[in-house]
N, C-alpha and C positions, 0 to 999 in steps of 0.2 A: 504493500500500500504506500503510495507516494504521499509525502507530506502536503497538507493543505496550506496554501499561502494566505496571509491576511490581505484583505482588499483595502484599498484606499490609503495605503501608506501607513506610517507610524502615527500613533495617537498622541503621545507626549503633550507638547504645548498646544498644538493645533486643536486637539480634542477639547481643551478647556478654554480656547480663545474666546468663546462666546461669553465667558464670565467677566471679561474685562472691557467690554465695549462701552459701558455707561455706568453711572453711579447707581442706577437701579439694579436690583437683583433679578436677572432674567430667569426664564425657565431653563432647567438643566437639560441639555439635549444630548443625544447619543448618535453617532454616525454609524449606520449599518453598512452602507456601501457607498461608493462614489456617486452612483446613479439614483440613490434614495434620498429623500428629504430628511432633515433632522427632526426627530420625534421626541416628545417629552417622555421621560421615564419616571414611573412611580415605584418607589421601593416596596418590595413585597414583604420584607421583614420589619418588625417593630424597631423603632429607633432606640439605641442603647442609651445608657446614662451619659451625661455630659463628659465626664472624665474618660470613659471608655471610648466614646466617639472621637474625642480629641486625639487620643493615642493612636487609634486606627487611622484617622485622617492624616495625622502627621507622618506616619509611615508611608502612606500612599503618596503624599506630596514629595517626600524625599525620593521616592522611586522615579517620579516624573522629571526630576532634575530641572526645575523651573528657575527662571531668573528671580532675583530678590524682589523685584516689583510684583511679579506674578504670585510669588509665594505669599506676600503680605495680603494681596487681594483675595487669595484662596482662604487664608485663615480668617479674613474679615467676614466671610459669608455666614449666614445664620445656620443653626444646627440642622434644620430640615434640608437645606441645599447641600450641606456637607454630606449628609447621609445618602442623598440621591446620587451624588457623584461617586461616593464610595461603592454603593451597590452596583452602579453602572459599570464601573471599572472592573470590579470583581467578576461580574457576569461576562464581560469581554474576555478576561483572562481564562475563565473556565471554557468558553467557546473555542478559544484558540489553543487550548492546552494540547489538543491532539496534534496540531500543526507544529508547535514549538518543541515537542518532545522528541523530534527526529534530528539527528546531527546535520542532515542536509540543510535544514532551515538555517542553523547557526553558521554553517560554512558559507552559504549564499550571502548572508548578512555581512559576514566578515569580509568577504571578497568585494562587496559593494562599498564598504567603508562608511559611506554617508549615513547608513541606517543604524550604525552602532551608537548606542546611548548607554547611560548608567543603568537604566531599568532593564535594557536588553541583556547587559552583562550580568546583572544580578540573577535574572532568570536562567541564563546560561550556567552560572555557577551552581545553581541548585540542581541542574540536570547532570553535571559531571560527577555523578555518584554511582549509578548502576553500572555493572560490569559490561552489559551489552551495549550501552550508550558509548562508553569509552572505547570498546573494541571497534565499533562501527565508525566512530569519530577518527580513530587512528587509521583504519583501513582507507578512509576517504581523504587521508592526508590533511586532516583538520589542523594539526600542529603547524604545518607549513603556512597555512592561512593566517594563524595568529602571528607567527614570526614575520611574515611578509607585511602584515599590518603594522607591527612594531617598527619595521625598517622604513616604512614609507610615511610615517606620521609627520604632520607639519608641527611647527613650534607650539601652536596653541594646544593641539591635542597632546603633545609631549608633556606639557605642564598641567594637564587636566586630570580629573579623577578617572577618566576613561583609561589612561595609561596605567594607573594604579590597579584598576579592575582587571585589565588584561594580564598583568603580572599575577594577579590573584587567580585568574583562570588557569595559568600554567601551573601554579602551585597546587590548585585543586586537581589538575590532571595527574600531578606527581604523587598525590595521595593514593592513587591506584597503582599497584605494582606493575601492571602492564604499561600504564601511562608513563610511570617513572622510567621504566626501561627504555621506552620509546623516546622520551625527551633526552636521556643520557646518550642514546645511540645516534641521535640526529647530529649530523656533521656541524651544523651552525647554531643549534639551539642555545647552548650556554654562552657562546660569544655574543649573540644578539641580546640575550637577557642582560649580560654585562654592559652592553651599550646603553641600557636604560639608566645607568649610573650618571649619565651626562645631564639628567634633568635636575631642575632646582626644586622639584616637588619632593618634600621630605618623606611623605608616606610611600611614594614610589621607590625612593632610594632604600628605605628601610626594608620594604618587601623584597627588593632585589638582593640586598645583602643577606637577608634571612634565608632565601632560597640557596644562594651561593655558599653560605656557611654550612647549611645542611647537606649540600652536595658533597662538601669536603668529607663528611662523615660516612658517605655511601661508598662501597667498594668501587675503586676506579674513578671516583669523582674528584679526588684531590688534584690529580694531574690535569684534568679538564679545567679546573678552576684556575690553576697557574697559567694554562694556555689562554684562558679567557681574559685574564688580567694583562697578559702580554698583548693580546688582540686589542684590548681597551687602550693600552698605552699608545698604540699606533693610531687607533680610531680618534682619540682625543688629543693627539700630539703632545703627550706627556713627556717631560724630560726623562723621568725614570718611572719604572713600574711602581704602583701604589701611591704615586704622588697626589692624585685627586683625593684618595681616601684620607691621607694625612692632612691635606688642606681642609677637608670637611671636618676632620676630628678637631682641628685647632680653631676653626672659624666659629664665631658666635653669631647666632641668628636672632637672639633677643626673645625667643619664646621658650621658656624653661622646659615645658613638657616635650615639645618637638625636638629640642636640642638634646635632651637626655635620651630620648628614643633613638635618634640618629647615632649619637656617640656610643650608646650601648650596642647597637647593631654593628657598628664598625669594629668595636673592640672584640665582640663575640666572633666576628668574621676573621679578624687578625689572629685570635687565639686558635680558631679552627685551622687556619692555614699553617700556623706554626706547629701545632701539636698532632695533626692528623697526617695521613698518607706517609710519606717518607719520614716526616717528623716524629712519628710514633716510636721508631727504633733508632734513628740516626741522630746522634748528638751533633755531628758535623753539619747536617742539613739544617737543624734548628739554629745553630750558631750562625751559619751562612745567611739564612733568611732573616733572622732577627737583626743581624747587622745592617741589612738593607733598610729595615724600619728605623734603626738607630741613626743611620746616616741622614735620614729624612727628618730627624728631630723628634721622635716619638716620646723620648723620656721626659723632657720638660713639659710636653703636652699632657702626659699622664699626671705629672705633679699638679698641673693646673686643673685637671678634671676632678681632682679630689674635692675641690671647692663646691661642686654640685651637691655633695652630701646625699647621693642616691645609692641605696643599698645594692640594687641590681648592677648598676654601673661599677660600683666599688668592687663587687665580686669579680667582674671581668678584669679590672685593673689589678687586683690582688693576684689573679691567676697568671697574668702576663709577667708580673714582677717576680712571683715565686718560682715560675718556670725558668725565668732568666737566672735567678740566683741559684737555683738547683743545678742548672747547667754550668754556671761558673764554678760551683763547688765540685762538680764532677771533673772539670778541667784541672782544678787545683789538686785533686787527688791523683789525677793521671800524671801530673808533672811534679808531684810531691812538694808543692809550694803554692802560696796564694798568688793569684794573678790579678793585677789591676788592669783590666783591658782598656782603660782610658789612658794609660801611660805607655807612650811609644817606647820609652827607654826600657821599661820592664818587659814588654813583649819582645823587643829585640834581644835583650839579655837572655831571656828564656830560650829563644830560638838558637842563639849562639851556643849556649850550654848544651842544648839538645843535640846539636850537630858536631860539637867539638870532638876530636879524636875519631871521627868517622870518615868514610870515603867521600861522603857528600860535602864535607866542609870546604874543600877547594872550590867546588861549584857554587856553594853559598857565597864565598868571597868574590867569585867571578860575577855573580848576579849583583852584588853590592857595588862593585867597581863599575859595572856597566850602568847601574842606576845613577851613579854620579854623573855620567855623560849624557843621561837622558835630558830632553828639553824640560826646563823647570820654570820658565818665565810665567808670570801671572796672566799676561794677556796672550791671545792667540789660541791655536788649537792644540797646545801641548798636552792638555788634559786627555785628549783622545789616545795618546800613546800609553799613558798610565792606566787608562780604562782598559785598553787591550791587554796589558800585562795582568791587571786585576782579574779580568775574565778568564785568562788562561790558567792562573793559579786556582781560581774558584772551581773550574772544571776538573782540574787535576785532583783537588781535594774531594769533590762530590762524587765522581764517577765510581761505580761499584766494581766488583771483580769481573763482571761481564762487560765493563766499559760503558755502562749506561749511566746517564746523568739524571738524577731524580728531579732536578729543576729543568724548566723548559726554556729558560732565557738563552737564546742562541748566541754563539760567539760572533760579535759584530765583525763585519768585513771591513778591515781598515786597508784601503789600497793607497800605498804611498806612491804618489806620481813620480814618474821619471824626472830627475832634475837635470836641467841643461846648464852647463857652466857658461855664464855670460860675462863679457868684458866690454868695458866702455873705452873708446878712443876719443880724445879731445877734439879731433878734427872730423870725426865721422858722425853720422846720424843713425837713428835706430833702424830706418828702413834698409840701409846698406848692411848693417850687422845682422839683422834678423829678417831676411827676405820673406819668411813665412808669414810675417805680419801684414805684408802688402796685399795678400789674397784673403785675409781674414774677413768674415762676413760682418754685417752691421750689428746683428744681435750679439755676436761675440764681443764686438767692440763696446757695446753698451754695457755688457756684463763686466768687461775689463775696466771700464770707467767707474762703475759702481764699486768695484773691488779697490780701485785706487782711492776713491773717496773715503771708504770706511775701514780699510785695512790698516792696522797699526803695526803690523809685523811683516811688511813686504820684504825688507832687507834681511830678515833672519827667519828661515822656515824650519829647517831641522838642525842644521849646523852651519859651519862656514864653508860648506861644499859648493855653494854657488853665490855669486855676486849679482845682485839685482841691477837691471839697467836703470839709467837715470829716470827718476820719478817724473821729472819735467818732460823728458822725451816721450814717455808713455802718455802723459797728460796731453801734450800738444798733438800727438798722433790722434788720440781719441777725439779731441776737441775739433780738429779739422774735418775728420770723417763724419762725426755726428752732426755738426752744424752745417756741413757742406757749404761753407763760405770761404772765400779767399782772404788772404792777408789784407788786401786793399779794402774789401768789404767790411772787415772787422775794424780797420782803422777809421773808415768813414762813419761807422756806427758810433764809435767813441767820440769823434769830433762833433757829430750832430746830436750827441746825448741820446742816441738810439731812438730817434723819432719813429722809425719803422718797426720797433720792437723785435729786432733780430737777435738780441743777446738776452737769454733767460737769466734770472737772478742767480741760479746756482752756478751758471757758467762764469758770471762776473765774480762770484765768491771764490771760485777756483783760480781765476786769472789773477786775483789780488794776492793769492798765496805764492804765485810764481812770477812776481814782478822782478825783472832782472836787476842784479846789483850793479854798482858803478864799475866794478872790476870786469864784469861780464860785458857791459856796454863798451868799455875801453877796448877790450879784446876784439869785439865784433867790429868796432870802428877801424882797428888796425887791418882787418882782413876784408874790408868792404869791397876791395877790388876783386875778391874771389866770390862775390855774391852768387854768381850762377852755379858755382861748385858747392855752395853750402847746402847742408841738409835742411829739410823743411823746418825743423825746430829752430835752427840757427837763423834762417831767413825771417821767421816769424818774430823772433826776439829783436832782430835788427830793425824791422819795420816798426815795431811798437816803441822801441827806444828813440825813434826819431820824432815821436809825438811830444810836444812840449808839455811838461808836467803830467806825464803819462799816468803815474801812480795817483796823483791828486785828482785827476779827471775821472779815473776809474773809481776811486773812493766816493766821489761826488755822485757819479751815476748810480752806483750801488745803493747809496743812502737815499737817493731820489726814488728808486724803484721799491725800496723796502719801507719808506716812510708811512704810506697809507696803511700798510699792514700792521706796523708797530703802533700807530695811533689807534687803530681799531682794536688792538689787544689791550691797550691801556684804558681807553675811554669807559668800557663797561665796568672795570674795576673801580674807577673813580665815582661813577654814577651809583654803583651798588653801595659804596661807602657812604655817599651823601644821603641816599634815600633811606638806608638802614638806620643811620644815626637819627634822622628825623622820626622814623617809625618808633624806635625805642623811647625817644623823648616824649612823644605825644600820644602813645597808646594808653587809653584809659583802662582797657581790660587788663593789660599787663600790670599796670599800677595796682589795680584791685587784687589781681592774683598774688602779687608780692605781699600785699597787706595780709591776705589770708595765710600765706606761707609763714609770715612773721608771727601771726597769732598761733599757728600750729606749733612753731618752735618755742614760743614762750610758754605755751601750755605744757609741752613735753618736758621742758627744762625748769618748771616751776620749783622754787626752793633752792635751785643751784644758780643757773644763769638766766633765769626768767626776767621779764620786764625789760628786754632789750629793745632799743629804738631802731635797730636795723640789723642787717647781716650782709656778709660778703656775697656777691652774686655767684662766686665760684661754689658756694655752698648749695646752690640751687639744685645741682645735679646729684647731690648726696641723697636727695629725697628718693630717687629711684633705686638707690643702693640699700636703703633701710628696709629690711625684710621683716615680715610678721613672724613672731615667735611660734604661731600656731600653724601657719601655712607659708612655706618658703616661696610659693609662687606669688604671694601677695606682698606688695611693697607699700610704703607710705604714699607713694605717688598714686597708686590705685585708689586708696582711700580718699586722698585729696580730690581726685577727679569725681568720685562719688558724691562728696559734699558739695563741690562746685555745681554739679548737674542738678542737685536738689535745690540749692539756695541761690546760686549765682550763675544761672544758665547762660548768660551772655559772655561771661568770662571764659567759658569752655572753648569758645571759638576765637580766642585771642590771637591765634596764629594767623588769622585772616588780616590782622592789622600789621603783621610783620613779614610781608612777602619777600623782601629783599635781604633779610638777615642771612639765609643760607649762602647766598652769593658773596655777601660781605665777609662771611666767615672764612672764605678762601683767599682773601686779600692779605698779603704780607707787605706791610708798609715799607720795610727796608728794601725789598725787591722792587716795589712800585716806585719809590724815590730813585732807586738806581736806574730803572728804565727811563724815567723822566729826565734824569741828569744826562744819560747817554744820548737821548734825543736832543737835549739842549746843546751839548758839546758838538754833536754831529752837525746841527744847524749852523753853529758858529764856524766850524771847519769849512762848510760849503760856502758860507758868506765870505770868509777870508780868501778862498780860492776865487770867488767871483770878483772881489776887489783886485786881486792880482791880474786876472785875465782882462779886466777892464782897462788896465794901465798899459797893456802891450798891444801891438798891432795885430789884428785878426787876419789869419790866412783864409783863403777861399774855402768855403764849406764848413767853417768853424762856427757852430751855433751855440757854443757854451754860454756866452753872456746873455743872449736873448731867452734861451730855454730856462736857464737857472734863475734868472731874475724873476721870471713869472712864477717859477716853483717856490722861491723864497717867500714871495708875497702870500701865496696860498698857504704854505706850510706854517709860516709864522702865525697866521691867524688861527689855524687849527690847534697849534701847540699852545698858544695863549689861552684859548678856550678851555683846554684840558687843565692848565695851571690854575686858571680862575676857579674852575669847578672844584679842584682839590682844596684850594684855600678857603672856599665857601662851605665846604663840607663841615658838618657840626660834630665830627668824630670826637675831638678833644672835649667838647662841651658834654657830649653823651657820657664819656668815661668819667668825667668829674661829677656829673649828675648822679651817677651810681656809686660815688664814693671811692673810686679807684684812682690809682696813680697814673696820670696822663703821660708821664715821662717813661713809664715802664710797660704799660699795657698796650699791646699791639692789636690791630683790628682782628686778626685771625684768632687771637686768644679771647678778646672781649666778645665779639659776635659768635665765636665758637661755643662759648658757654650757653648763649641763648639758643643757638642752632641745635646743640646736643639736647637741651631741655625740650625744644620743640619736637624733636624726633622721639625722645623718650615719652613725652606727653601723648603724642599721637599713637604710639604703639600701646601704651598702657590703657588708653581710652578704648582702643580696638579690642584689647584683651578683656577689659571690663564687659564690653558688649558681647564678646564671645562667651564669657562666663555666664552672663545673664541669660543668653539664649540656651546655653547648655542646661542651666538650672531649670528654665521653663520647660524644656523638652523632657528632662528627667522627671519633673513633677507630673507632667502629662502622662508619661508612660509608666510611672511607678506602680499604679494599681493594676495595669494590664500586663505587665512584664511576665509575671509568673504564668498567667493563663495562656498568653500567646506562645511562650516558650514550650509549655506542655502540649499545646495544639500542634506546633511545628514538629515536635518530637514524634507525636502520634502519626502525623502525615508522612514523616520520613520513614518510620518503621513500616507503615503500610506500603509505601512505595518500594522499599527494599524487599518486603515479603513477596511482592509480585515478580521480582527478578530471579532468574535462575543463575546459579553459580556466583552468588554475591561475593564481591572482593573485600579484602581487609582494609577498607578505607580509613583514612585518618592517620596512617602510620607516619607519613612524611610530615604532617602537621605536628604530631607528637615530637618528632625530631627537631622541628623548628622551635617549638615551645621550650624544649629542654635546652637548646642552644641559646635562646633569648634570655632565659632565666639564669643560665650558667650551670644548671644541674648536670649537664653533660660532662663538665670538668670536675665535678665533686670528688670522684674517685681519685683522680690524679692529685687534686688539691689536698685531700686528706693524707695521701701517701707522702707528699712533699712535706707537709707539716710534721708528720711522724719522724721522717728522716731528719728534718731540721732539729727537732727536739733531741733526737738521739745523738746527732753530731755535735750539737752545742754542749751536751753533757760530757761527751768525750773530750771536747776541746777544753772545757773548764778543768777537766782532770789532768790532761797532759800539757796544756798550755802551748801545744805545738802550732795550732792554727787559730787565727782569729775568726770569729763568726762573720758570715757574710750578711751585711745589712742591705738596705735598699741602695741600689747603684744608680747614680745619675750619669747620663752620657752627654 
């Protein structure tokens, strides 16, 4: 029997659109088919109590995934209308149950992408339970449909709940042993799941990390996870593997519950990667992989995470540190001495003692001697050679007796290019010495030019084996080919102040770097009779040196071209400073807010420092750090906002009176004044050159005086306007008004205090709103929760009873739960604690070893 499709498309928002057309409450209608008229539905069942109806209706609205506006309109309906809608929707679901219980339906919807919604995915999740459904879904290649959907999502979908639900569908599929085997055997599945870590959606990230952590615990899964992380490194252009995870572990998102959830998921994943697979039996593998995390700075992050004071997170942090300390202790026993792995001297001394009087010692010394000759400069690509050496040693340590490496990080291919010895002759040009450059294509020359611009290590690549050609020769060669202009055309552009816009700003910048010195000019003048025999570079320098005041003209032209750009960078900063100063001085709501904060402070400090007449504005942001002793998620700022909303409702929107404060917080006065002084001195230099050129006879085609005179007039007016705006800005007055030292307080510090408070205030207000909504929803559902749960269980059991060969569902979920809580590590943790206690007692008796405490890296 083929599945029956629903007519008329999805019902979601369009089904209830009639409810929002006017302020009156219309008749609730139900769409039977596209070619049928909408008809009124009367509920056949008696209306339940208010609380029961609210709970049922709230669940229905959540499934519809409506906009906030439509949600509010739905909840505003009277009880009778809510009950009509609920009954209509439930009837529709019953009628379509036959159609949606077939895998083909879901696969078609997934392939169409546009039909996928939250309610659709919730229904799909409820179906991935029976053995027959999973088998048929797998046979029809349904997993590939989900994976293709994940690969082709746009940004909006990637950040939405749909993404989270799709990951949930894969997790539900893995709850079935056959589904789990199918996911693990699929060539791309784990890699595509890992790609979902690129989202900013916290719930999606947590779901992905929980799946990947649990896969580490499944036979053969650990290696797949390492491969997936290597794939993700390339996918997201990470510098090193696990870089994104450590960034997320360190990053603060400002929402306590989400932050703890994400950081717990990351730590549980890291612990699973370290302790499972090859890490179960191989100390070398654990040390190797852990050092990768240590190099990314995990230890100081762990120390910082302790401040969250969350028992589940602490459990994972304890396991990481105890496993590390246990491994350090094992190494200490192996070498019969304590090792401080942070000390390069101790590690070297240990290796030296280990190899002394062995046949390997001469080779060890040879390695050290060659390391002395390795590139060691801070700049350039020298790190690549050390990375190659590091990878070779890692592979030697990790490979087992059969030559297999339990890690999957490949040995990078470092191809050292053939080096050609180059030599410069004073009388020759680059084209004569390196004829291959004369046939080089345009794109290669562009690349070569960019290389010249940005490379700081041209003259030293690996060693002194090659001498680089003259940087000037390479530059001139690229300049002539890229611009495709002759020396005469460049000369004419300089004399006319580039009226035709032939010389880009970046070219002028480079030309300024290679202005010929007097000795070069004198040498060229001596050989001017050999002009026809000179190389292109030499002829170019000779032609440019014949322009009177060549360097000053070039500087004036470059300043003229950059002036508008530099003014446009300065002006917004000055305007932000001026406007923000006026805003904080004249904002009534800000003033009243500060009065309330002062009253709060005096009340809390009564008997000690109460009755204060004011406070430092820097104290403003301490409000967000003052946590409730009852609930760590609640701060004094949350309570302040609650009071303001009740008694001073206008004050809550004080941010609307301070729109320019965030931009002013970015302004550094020292840098701003430096930029303005540079413009002032630049203008004076151009004016001086103008006076000089006015006093000398003008040659034919020289337009310096006319062009620059006009430029000076316009530029001076623009510059004066900026200076006047800065002097009129009331920044100093604003600083003094709030009792701060105007000589010490900079704009970025002063406005930064207000900007930070604005952000904290907005976030706390949103969190208050979220808590209020959650509380309302919990109150609505409280009475119905037990009854609905019991009903769902009965339906689930009844559905399972109808299926033949029912599977052991939920096994993967149990694994995820154990990993999330840290229970999966309990056995190892208890063992390490017992070992620690036994070793400490032995140490105290013999005094031979000091106990290993928490190590910082």
